[in-house]
C-alpha positions, 0 to 999 in steps of 0.5 A: 161644850162650847165656850161662853164669851166673857160678855155672856158670863154672869157676875159672881154675887157678893157673899156675906159669909163662906156658908152663903157662898158654899150654898150658892155654889152647891146650886149653881154651875161655875161655867155660867160665872167663870171662864174655866179655859183660863184657869191656872194650876196653883200650888199652896206650899204652906197648906197642911192636910187636915188630920184626925186623931184616932185611938188604936189598940195594938198588942204590946209586942206589935207596938214594941216592934214598930218602935224598934223599926222606927229607931233604926231610921231615927223617926217617931214611931207614929210617923213610921206608921203613917208612912207604912199606911200610905204605902199600903194605900198606894199599893191597894190603889194600883191593884 
């Protein structure tokens, strides 16, 4: 795709709200407004991933085993469950 010169880029309109901006970008191509060849990678160190709470019913013996496993490295059992689930997801993605 040929690059557009800075003079051929359209000006980004002023938005009254985030909802208005989202609606705009759903129907417009960013390459008409931005020179993406000049984009830089950024890191957002303080950004925390969003989380959802779930209710999970486990047999008592299974929960007890998880809590015992979490006590060895002295981590909260919920954190250990998240680590195990993440490891499993990564393993599945590689397969």
